[in-house]
C-alpha positions in Angstrom: 61.0 57.6 55.2 57.2 57.3 55.8 56.9 55.3 52.5 59.7 53.0 53.6 58.0 52.2 56.9 54.7 51.5 55.1 56.5 49.2 52.7 58.2 47.3 55.6 54.8 47.0 57.4 53.2 45.5 54.3 56.1 43.1 53.9 55.8 42.1 57.5 52.1 41.5 57.2 52.6 39.4 54.1 55.2 37.3 55.9 52.9 36.7 58.8 50.1 35.7 56.4 52.4 33.3 54.5 53.5 31.7 57.8 49.9 30.9 58.6 49.3 29.1 55.3 50.7 26.0 53.8 50.5 24.7 50.2 48.3 26.8 47.9 46.6 29.0 50.5 45.7 26.1 52.8 45.5 27.1 56.4 48.3 25.7 58.7 47.3 22.8 60.9 46.3 23.8 64.4 45.2 20.4 65.8 48.0 18.4 67.4 46.0 16.4 70.0 42.4 15.6 70.8 42.4 18.5 73.2 43.0 20.9 70.3 39.6 19.9 68.7 37.7 22.2 71.0 36.1 25.0 68.9 37.4 23.5 65.6 35.6 22.5 62.5 35.5 18.7 62.2 34.5 16.5 59.3 33.0 13.0 59.7 30.9 10.6 57.7 27.2 11.1 58.5 25.8 8.6 61.0 29.2 7.2 62.0 30.4 7.0 65.6 33.0 9.6 64.7 30.2 12.0 63.8 28.2 11.1 66.9 31.2 11.5 69.2 32.4 14.7 67.6 28.9 16.3 68.2 28.5 15.1 71.7 32.1 15.0 73.1 34.0 18.0 71.5 33.2 21.3 73.1 32.1 24.1 70.8 33.1 22.1 67.7 31.4 22.6 64.3 30.8 19.1 62.9 30.5 19.0 59.1 28.6 15.9 57.8 29.8 14.1 54.7 28.2 11.1 52.8 31.6 9.6 52.3 34.8 9.5 54.4 36.8 10.3 51.3 34.8 13.6 50.9 35.7 14.6 54.4 39.4 13.9 53.7 39.3 15.9 50.5 37.7 18.8 52.4 40.5 18.6 55.0 43.2 18.7 52.2 41.5 21.8 50.8 41.5 23.6 54.2 37.7 23.7 54.5 37.9 21.8 57.9 40.5 21.4 60.6 40.4 17.6 61.2 38.6 14.4 60.3 37.5 11.8 62.8 37.2 8.3 61.3 38.0 4.7 62.0 41.6 3.7 62.1 41.8 1.3 59.2 40.1 3.6 56.6 42.2 6.4 58.0 45.4 4.5 57.2 44.2 3.9 53.6 43.4 7.6 53.1 46.7 8.8 54.6 48.7 6.3 52.5 47.2 8.0 49.5 47.7 11.5 50.7 51.2 12.6 51.6 49.9 15.9 53.0 48.0 14.2 55.8 48.8 12.4 59.0 47.1 10.5 61.8 47.6 11.9 65.4 49.2 9.5 67.8 46.5 9.8 70.5 43.3 7.8 69.6 39.9 9.6 69.9 37.8 6.6 71.1 38.0 2.8 71.0 35.1 0.7 69.8 34.0 -2.8 68.7 32.3 -3.9 65.5 29.4 -6.3 65.4 26.7 -7.5 63.1 23.3 -5.7 63.4 20.1 -7.6 63.1 16.4 -6.9 63.6 15.2 -6.6 67.2 13.2 -9.7 68.2 14.8 -11.9 65.6 16.6 -14.0 68.2 16.8 -17.1 66.1 18.9 -15.3 63.4 21.0 -13.6 66.1 21.8 -16.9 67.7 22.8 -18.4 64.3 25.0 -15.5 63.5 26.7 -15.7 66.9 27.3 -19.4 66.6 28.7 -18.9 63.1 31.1 -16.2 64.3 32.2 -18.4 67.2 33.1 -21.1 64.7 34.9 -18.8 62.3 37.0 -17.4 65.2 37.8 -20.8 66.6 38.8 -22.4 63.3 40.9 -19.4 62.2 38.8 -18.5 59.3 38.1 -14.9 60.5 41.8 -14.3 61.2 42.7 -15.6 57.7 40.1 -13.2 56.1 41.5 -10.2 58.0 45.1 -11.1 57.0 44.2 -10.6 53.4 43.1 -7.0 54.0 45.2 -5.7 57.0 48.9 -6.0 57.6 52.2 -5.9 55.7 51.3 -9.0 53.7 47.8 -8.0 52.8 47.1 -9.0 49.2 43.4 -8.0 49.0 42.4 -11.4 47.8 38.7 -12.1 48.5 37.4 -15.1 50.4 36.3 -18.0 48.1 32.9 -19.4 49.0 32.8 -23.1 49.8 31.2 -24.7 46.7 30.4 -27.9 48.5 27.9 -26.1 50.8 24.2 -26.8 50.1 22.6 -23.4 50.2 19.0 -24.4 50.9 18.4 -22.0 53.9 17.4 -19.0 51.8 19.2 -15.7 51.2 20.8 -13.4 53.7 20.6 -9.7 52.7 23.5 -7.6 54.0 23.2 -3.8 54.1 26.5 -2.0 53.9 28.2 1.1 52.7 31.1 0.5 50.3 33.1 3.6 51.4 35.0 2.1 54.3 38.2 0.3 53.1 39.4 -2.3 54.0 36.1 -3.4 55.5 34.1 -2.6 52.4 34.9 -0.8 49.1 34.1 -1.1 45.5 36.1 -3.2 43.0 34.4 -2.3 39.7 30.8 -3.2 40.3 31.5 -5.5 43.3 31.6 -4.7 47.0 34.7 -6.3 48.5 36.5 -6.3 51.9 36.7 -7.9 55.3 32.9 -7.5 56.1 31.8 -9.1 52.8 34.3 -11.9 53.1 33.2 -12.6 56.7 29.6 -12.6 55.8 30.2 -15.0 52.9 32.0 -17.3 55.4 29.0 -16.9 57.8 26.7 -17.9 54.9 28.9 -21.0 54.3 28.2 -22.1 57.8 24.5 -21.3 57.7 23.9 -22.8 54.2 22.6 -19.5 52.8 23.2 -17.3 49.8 24.6 -13.8 50.5 23.1 -10.8 48.8 24.9 -7.4 49.4 23.0 -4.1 49.2 25.2 -1.0 49.0 23.5 2.1 50.5 24.3 5.3 52.4 25.8 4.6 55.8 23.1 6.4 57.8 20.4 4.2 56.0 21.8 0.9 57.2 20.2 0.7 60.7 16.8 1.8 59.2 17.1 -0.9 56.5 17.6 -3.6 59.1 14.9 -2.2 61.4 12.4 -2.2 58.6 13.3 -5.6 57.3 14.7 -4.4 54.0 17.9 -6.1 55.0 18.5 -9.0 57.3 21.8 -7.7 58.7 23.8 -4.5 58.7 27.6 -5.0 58.4 29.7 -1.9 57.8 32.1 -1.5 60.6 29.1 -0.8 62.9 30.1 -0.2 66.5 27.8 -1.0 69.3 26.5 2.2 70.8 23.3 3.0 72.8 21.7 5.1 70.0 21.9 2.1 67.6 20.8 -0.4 70.2 17.5 1.4 70.5 16.7 0.2 67.0 18.6 -3.0 66.3 20.3 -5.9 68.2 23.9 -6.8 67.8 25.9 -10.0 67.7 29.1 -10.6 69.6 32.0 -8.4 68.3 34.1 -9.5 65.5 36.7 -6.7 65.3 38.0 -3.9 67.4 38.9 -0.5 66.1 39.8 3.0 67.2 38.4 6.4 66.1 41.4 8.5 65.1 42.0 12.1 64.1 43.4 13.0 60.7 45.0 16.4 60.2 47.2 18.1 57.7 50.9 17.7 58.2 51.8 21.4 58.0 
């Protein structure tokens, strides 16, 4: 009788353990809203607003930094972290490719993207703002975005205007090609909304565009030091960044969202 009770206790413990796991030993999801992030382990790309906000806004959270958003997503799938905070459009791309993940309904924080340029370079800043205003008013920016976001997105890159005389020099753009659909790699080429937008900006300015792919948390420093003329990588305007660089008007709005496992 004693052995039977011990056996039943072992079986019950095993059932409880199995109920707390999903997949091949992956912990069950425990994050169902932003409030549930308290005390959890959160993954985010180093230097992003998701990383900054997770560190400053989520009580008792452990924030794990990753060089790539894709690495954070992989860690989530493996059960190493409880959630990922990332921009909404890349989040959609990652979740579409991973059936075991989902995006929570409640957004984490809203933000606006802008082009970063070196403090004090007001002439360049004004030219960039004027070009963005033109691209918004003539529909070029909306046309670019439509190729990358939406049901009819075909991921066809913007074609530079061959009639433009590019005698105003080269504009060096610092970016991080780990942020689809704003920037990602297609073979050896960086493609996406930000690259297309900046090519259109260069059409307006009569400049050549040179794209430098680097770690995300190196972009602001590259602009500040003059290694790059602009930083364009889904950069939101936040006080920490404004201490080091200036920003143009916004060209897109986005939301930081929370990715979790489905089960």
